[in-house]
N, C-alpha and C positions, 0 to 999 in steps of 0.2 A: 504494500500500500504506500503510495506516494503522498507526502504531506504537501499541502498548498502553501504558497507564500503568505506570510502574515503581513498585513498592511500596518505600517508603522504610524500609529496615532495613539493619542492618550486613551487609556482604558477608563471609561467613565465610571463604571461600578467600582467603588473603593475596595470592596472585599476581593473582587477578581484582580484588581490592580496589586493589592498586597500579596496575594498568592503568587501572581506572576513575578513580582519583584523578588520574593523569597526563593522561588525555584531558579530564576535566572541568576540571582546573586550566588547561589551555591554552585551553579555551573561555571560562572565566571571565575570564582576563586579556585575551583578544581582545575580549570584550564590554565590559570596562572601557575599553579603548583606543577602541573605537568610540563609546561614550557620551561620552568626553571630546572626541572630534573633532566628532561630530554636534551636540552640545548646548553646546559650548564650556564644559564644566564641569570643575572640578578634581576628579579622581577618584583614590582610593587604594585599593589592595587588598593585604592582607597575608594570606598563607596559610602555615601551618606544617604540614609533613607529619607523619606518625605518628612518624618518626624525628627530628623536630625541624629538618628542613631548611626554610630560608626561601625563599619565592617571593613577589615583590612587583611591583607596577606603580604608578607615580605619574605623573600628567600634568604636573606642574610641579616646579620646584626647591623651592618652599615645601612642597609635599606630601611630597616626598622627605625633607626635613628632619624632618617629623613622623614619617614611617615610621622613620627611623634612630633617633629618640628613643624610639619605641615598642619597637623591637627591643632597644635597650639596656635599657629598663625591664623587658621580659620576661626577658631574660637575667639581669639583676640579681636579679629576683624569683625566678627559677628557682634561682639559686645560694643565695639566702637560705633558700628553702623546703627545699632539699636538705640544707643543713648545719645547720639549726636542730633 
């Protein structure tokens, strides 16, 4: 059975959108892990949900440090924008 192409547009139903986000997030993080192992590459993925939850993958300590710095920067920018 062949799957049809999915039209890229916002999923209106919030429950369906959350389920899709969860499944695709898991797949994305798995692919990042596989890429890092198969190609011996340093890979980092940062995903923020609609509610601001953080999901991340890093293949090394160095990349993990970059992610933590990015998270701090985003949070700091969020606070600045919110209270300006």
